[in-house]
Backbone bond lengths (Angstrom), bond angles and torsions (degrees), N, CA, C in turn:
res aa  C-N    CA-C-N  psi(-1)  N-CA   C-N-CA  omega(-1)  CA-C   N-CA-C  phi
1 M - - - 1.449 - - 1.507 107.35 -
2 K 1.340 116.05 142.16 1.480 123.31 178.83 1.496 107.72 -129.81
3 L 1.300 115.00 143.42 1.495 122.42 174.84 1.476 110.20 -68.89
4 G 1.356 118.58 122.72 1.438 122.46 179.55 1.550 108.63 -84.50
5 S 1.377 114.31 -55.94 1.485 119.63 178.12 1.469 107.09 -167.33
6 V 1.318 114.09 163.86 1.448 122.68 164.20 1.566 106.37 -98.90
7 R 1.314 113.11 127.42 1.449 117.47 -174.21 1.533 109.15 -123.92
8 L 1.323 113.48 122.44 1.472 119.01 174.77 1.493 109.89 -90.88
9 L 1.316 116.99 130.71 1.440 123.00 177.41 1.524 107.71 -92.36
10 V 1.302 117.92 122.99 1.438 123.36 -170.41 1.582 110.03 -126.76
11 K 1.345 112.43 151.66 1.470 118.00 174.73 1.518 110.97 -83.87
12 D 1.307 120.18 -50.06 1.469 124.77 -177.18 1.581 106.57 -100.02
13 F 1.337 113.25 88.10 1.445 118.69 -175.59 1.523 111.74 -64.77
14 A 1.343 120.49 -45.38 1.432 119.73 -177.23 1.530 111.76 -61.40
15 K 1.347 118.13 -42.61 1.410 122.69 -178.81 1.556 110.21 -63.16
16 S 1.284 114.60 -43.37 1.484 123.50 -178.95 1.543 108.78 -65.26
17 F 1.332 116.04 -45.70 1.466 119.90 179.43 1.535 111.17 -59.94
18 K 1.303 114.70 -45.93 1.524 118.86 -177.90 1.580 107.70 -62.07
19 F 1.308 115.43 -41.07 1.494 120.29 -179.19 1.468 109.90 -58.46
20 Y 1.314 118.43 -55.56 1.444 121.36 -176.42 1.567 113.73 -71.00
21 N 1.280 115.70 -32.08 1.465 121.47 179.19 1.541 111.95 -79.93
22 E 1.324 117.41 -56.02 1.449 123.10 -174.58 1.484 115.95 -81.58
23 Q 1.313 117.29 -47.21 1.499 121.02 -177.23 1.490 112.56 -81.86
24 L 1.389 117.97 -43.11 1.437 121.39 -178.30 1.548 111.08 -85.65
25 G 1.354 115.77 -21.60 1.464 121.96 178.13 1.532 114.93 78.45
26 L 1.330 116.68 20.57 1.524 120.92 174.37 1.511 109.16 -73.49
27 E 1.281 115.29 134.29 1.464 122.30 178.76 1.501 111.31 -90.19
28 A 1.301 113.36 125.36 1.524 120.53 -179.00 1.553 106.46 -72.83
29 A 1.339 114.71 125.46 1.467 118.40 172.09 1.459 108.64 -88.12
30 W 1.354 120.79 -26.10 1.447 125.49 174.54 1.477 110.83 -151.56
31 G 1.318 119.97 137.24 1.424 127.37 178.73 1.524 112.25 98.28
32 D 1.362 113.04 168.53 1.437 122.88 174.21 1.483 108.46 -144.66
33 E 1.324 117.50 -172.89 1.492 121.08 -173.35 1.543 112.34 -64.87
34 N 1.315 116.86 -14.11 1.479 118.91 -177.25 1.500 112.91 -107.98
35 S 1.321 118.22 -2.97 1.487 120.28 -173.62 1.522 116.03 -80.21
36 G 1.311 119.57 -21.55 1.468 119.93 -176.84 1.508 115.80 81.76
37 Y 1.292 116.13 -15.23 1.475 123.32 171.45 1.483 108.05 -143.36
38 A 1.351 116.87 138.15 1.466 122.78 176.02 1.515 107.21 -147.98
39 N 1.343 113.09 143.04 1.441 122.15 175.70 1.502 107.98 -120.05
40 F 1.342 115.40 130.73 1.438 118.69 -174.72 1.508 113.14 -108.87
41 K 1.280 117.99 151.42 1.449 123.77 175.03 1.518 107.67 -79.50
42 V 1.324 118.98 126.62 1.472 121.21 -176.30 1.510 116.91 -123.47
43 A 1.376 116.59 -22.48 1.476 118.37 -178.34 1.474 108.79 -146.34
44 D 1.264 119.45 112.76 1.480 125.94 176.73 1.520 109.67 50.54
45 G 1.278 118.13 44.25 1.427 123.26 179.40 1.523 117.73 78.27
46 M 1.340 114.52 0.99 1.445 121.74 179.89 1.508 111.77 -79.88
47 E 1.330 118.60 141.42 1.464 121.14 176.81 1.562 106.84 -83.05
48 G 1.262 117.32 162.25 1.456 119.81 178.14 1.508 115.77 168.42
49 F 1.330 114.78 -2.09 1.494 119.92 176.38 1.499 107.04 -130.83
50 A 1.369 116.60 129.17 1.419 119.92 -174.84 1.552 111.91 -138.39
51 L 1.360 115.77 156.01 1.392 122.43 172.83 1.514 106.63 -119.27
52 F 1.412 113.26 148.52 1.471 118.11 179.89 1.543 106.84 -151.05
53 V 1.294 116.52 143.82 1.480 120.92 -177.92 1.555 107.63 -67.39
54 S 1.327 118.13 120.86 1.433 123.29 -173.71 1.561 111.50 -62.21
55 D 1.335 118.08 -33.91 1.460 117.94 -179.52 1.527 109.65 -69.79
56 W 1.319 119.74 -22.27 1.455 121.32 178.79 1.528 111.06 -77.31
57 M 1.319 117.72 -26.61 1.441 122.26 179.48 1.512 112.86 -81.69
58 A 1.371 116.29 -29.91 1.427 122.82 -175.04 1.584 115.50 -48.53
59 P 1.302 117.30 -48.44 1.476 121.02 179.90 1.521 112.26 -58.09
60 A 1.315 115.49 -38.83 1.521 121.87 -177.39 1.509 113.24 -64.18
61 V 1.353 114.21 -27.72 1.461 118.58 -178.13 1.490 115.45 -115.19
62 G 1.352 117.65 9.22 1.412 122.46 176.03 1.528 113.97 76.53
63 N 1.290 118.42 30.72 1.473 120.95 -176.35 1.529 116.05 -114.36
64 V 1.385 114.52 17.84 1.445 117.26 -174.15 1.533 111.82 -57.26
65 D 1.296 120.40 -37.29 1.452 123.63 -174.76 1.539 112.91 -89.88
66 K 1.291 119.41 6.41 1.466 122.64 -178.72 1.541 110.14 -102.77
67 E 1.321 114.60 146.55 1.473 123.42 172.92 1.481 112.25 -85.78
68 L 1.338 116.89 152.58 1.491 121.79 175.28 1.540 106.93 -70.06
69 P 1.333 118.15 141.01 1.446 120.90 179.81 1.542 111.69 -67.44
70 T 1.326 115.70 144.80 1.436 120.71 170.85 1.544 109.53 -132.67
71 G 1.308 113.03 164.18 1.469 119.18 176.86 1.527 116.27 60.02
72 F 1.339 116.61 36.05 1.455 118.07 178.90 1.541 111.18 -112.78
73 R 1.246 112.41 162.97 1.517 117.00 175.35 1.510 109.99 -71.90
74 E 1.283 118.87 160.50 1.453 123.04 -175.59 1.526 109.19 -49.79
75 K 1.343 113.59 133.03 1.461 120.27 177.90 1.534 111.23 -116.44
76 S 1.307 114.90 -22.61 1.487 117.98 -178.44 1.587 105.55 -148.57
77 L 1.312 111.71 169.11 1.459 121.19 -178.76 1.506 106.62 -153.89
78 V 1.291 117.52 135.82 1.446 121.98 171.59 1.526 106.17 -108.37
79 S 1.312 113.84 123.91 1.492 123.92 -172.76 1.514 109.46 -112.51
80 F 1.286 117.52 125.19 1.497 121.24 176.33 1.584 107.66 -119.51
81 S 1.313 112.56 130.90 1.452 121.88 174.25 1.493 108.45 -78.03
82 V 1.362 119.07 133.56 1.453 123.08 173.69 1.515 108.29 -130.09
83 D 1.312 115.82 160.43 1.449 120.09 -179.51 1.506 110.29 -68.66
84 N 1.344 118.91 -40.53 1.429 120.88 -178.26 1.530 107.82 -144.27
85 V 1.291 117.17 113.14 1.470 123.72 178.72 1.485 113.17 -53.79
86 D 1.314 117.18 -47.65 1.450 122.27 -174.63 1.583 109.89 -63.91
87 E 1.303 115.49 -43.94 1.501 118.51 178.87 1.520 110.46 -67.76
88 A 1.307 117.78 -40.49 1.507 117.34 176.31 1.508 113.77 -65.75
89 Y 1.285 114.77 -34.81 1.532 123.65 178.77 1.549 105.33 -62.58
90 A 1.287 117.21 -51.78 1.519 120.20 -178.71 1.521 111.34 -62.43
91 A 1.327 115.87 -45.21 1.512 120.12 -179.11 1.530 110.21 -62.54
92 L 1.277 118.27 -44.99 1.449 120.91 -176.49 1.543 112.22 -74.50
93 Q 1.330 118.68 -32.38 1.473 122.63 170.02 1.510 109.33 -56.95
94 A 1.363 117.39 -44.10 1.446 122.22 -178.47 1.516 111.16 -64.68
95 K 1.338 118.57 -22.75 1.455 122.73 178.31 1.533 111.64 -94.81
96 G 1.354 115.16 9.94 1.447 117.05 175.65 1.524 117.52 92.85
97 V 1.325 118.80 2.40 1.509 123.59 178.05 1.551 106.22 -69.41
98 V 1.327 115.66 129.27 1.464 122.67 179.73 1.540 103.39 -100.14
99 F 1.353 114.20 123.06 1.469 120.22 178.46 1.527 112.96 -95.96
100 I 1.315 116.80 150.06 1.447 120.13 179.73 1.533 110.13 -102.18
101 S 1.304 115.08 1.91 1.479 123.06 176.43 1.493 111.07 -150.56
102 E 1.269 117.63 170.23 1.447 122.11 173.72 1.561 105.96 -109.28
103 P 1.338 117.66 156.98 1.514 118.54 179.07 1.518 109.74 -54.71
104 A 1.320 111.45 138.19 1.528 116.50 -178.29 1.559 106.39 -149.64
105 D 1.304 113.04 143.99 1.474 121.91 173.64 1.538 106.41 -74.94
106 M 1.329 112.22 138.33 1.485 119.12 174.58 1.520 106.90 -124.16
107 P 1.333 116.80 81.36 1.456 122.00 -174.37 1.524 113.64 -57.67
108 D 1.349 116.47 -31.29 1.506 115.99 179.75 1.502 111.67 -75.52
109 W 1.341 116.98 -14.59 1.486 119.96 179.26 1.486 109.15 -104.74
110 G 1.343 119.28 -13.62 1.473 120.87 -179.47 1.539 115.51 77.10
111 M 1.370 112.79 24.48 1.498 116.44 -178.48 1.550 111.29 -150.83
112 R 1.310 111.43 162.36 1.439 120.07 171.46 1.497 107.11 -104.94
113 T 1.338 116.58 136.42 1.482 122.14 -171.36 1.504 113.67 -133.19
114 V 1.314 114.93 163.94 1.475 123.29 170.80 1.486 107.04 -155.78
115 Y 1.354 117.55 149.82 1.477 122.52 -172.98 1.489 113.57 -129.52
116 F 1.364 114.57 145.29 1.451 120.80 171.08 1.552 107.90 -152.08
117 R 1.310 115.24 178.63 1.480 119.68 178.60 1.509 110.49 -120.86
118 D 1.353 116.02 147.44 1.421 120.02 174.83 1.544 110.45 -83.02
119 P 1.316 118.47 -179.77 1.446 120.03 -177.32 1.558 114.59 -60.86
120 E 1.299 118.01 -20.01 1.444 121.92 -179.24 1.576 110.55 -99.39
121 D 1.340 116.46 9.32 1.512 123.70 173.29 1.570 108.87 77.89
122 N 1.301 118.40 17.47 1.484 119.21 173.87 1.551 108.55 -75.48
123 L 1.313 116.40 139.52 1.431 122.37 -178.13 1.546 107.51 -80.47
124 I 1.405 114.01 128.68 1.470 118.63 178.46 1.492 107.71 -121.65
125 E 1.327 112.54 139.58 1.507 121.78 178.82 1.487 108.98 -117.84
126 L 1.340 117.34 135.94 1.465 123.97 165.88 1.518 105.20 -109.04
127 Y 1.344 115.64 139.75 1.433 117.97 178.98 1.515 113.31 -144.77
128 S 1.300 116.29 155.81 1.407 124.16 170.94 1.522 110.25 -135.87
129 P 1.304 120.15 139.73 1.458 119.73 -177.58 1.520 110.19 -68.40
130 L 1.317 115.58 142.92 1.434 122.41 169.88 1.513 111.57 -80.74
131 A 1.264 117.17 154.55 1.508 120.77 172.46 1.529 106.67 -64.83
132 P 1.301 119.17 143.97 1.462 124.29 -177.79 1.563 112.27 -51.58
133 E 1.289 115.18 -35.33 1.457 116.23 -179.28 1.520 112.88 -69.80
134 Q 1.338 118.26 -11.18 1.474 123.12 177.09 1.551 111.69 -92.79
135 F 1.317 116.49 -6.89 1.470 120.16 179.77 1.557 108.29 -66.26
136 S 1.311 114.11 152.66 1.452 119.43 172.62 1.551 107.21 -65.25
137 D 1.318 117.14 160.00 1.483 121.78 176.45 1.554 109.59 -56.29
138 E 1.334 115.51 -41.59 1.494 117.72 -178.30 1.539 111.09 -63.35
139 L 1.333 115.53 -43.10 1.447 117.03 179.86 1.452 113.80 -67.69
140 K 1.349 115.89 -32.54 1.514 120.67 178.11 1.555 105.61 -62.34
141 E 1.303 117.12 -45.39 1.457 118.91 -177.80 1.501 112.38 -67.67
142 E 1.348 118.76 -40.33 1.489 124.83 175.18 1.537 110.87 -61.14
143 S 1.325 114.21 -41.07 1.492 119.82 -178.65 1.478 111.89 -62.57
144 K 1.311 119.11 -33.45 1.434 122.20 -179.46 1.540 113.21 -63.43
145 K 1.379 114.85 -28.91 1.448 121.10 179.32 1.539 111.22 -66.91
146 F 1.338 117.45 -27.28 1.447 121.10 -173.86 1.464 115.33 -109.09
147 S 1.420 116.44 7.71 1.451 115.88 176.89 1.488 113.59 -110.01
């Protein structure tokens, strides 16, 4: 089995497409703001992140009569690796992205992170790896098991 893509199901496709394309700068490999489906290049030109109109998916999974959930704790997260969290944070703020946190080191996770939401309220993370000497002692010990 191979991962094809991570697909977010959205209500306002055009708004979501513009956010990921124009504000985050992801290049569409297929689709545009009017297509209802778009696949974006995310790693060395590879596709792997997609948007799709949620109402178009509902019949395929038997959810036509159900409402989208609201007021729930985080259920999913889209995480993007960036070369430098602080530079990406500044660049995206300049494009109008509103963040829900400031860049912060997470030594227990081995990365520096920052968070914001897309137009559909999906939680988005940007991260950069920390240098191994910045890892917490616990993570340093765990890392030894896998190296």
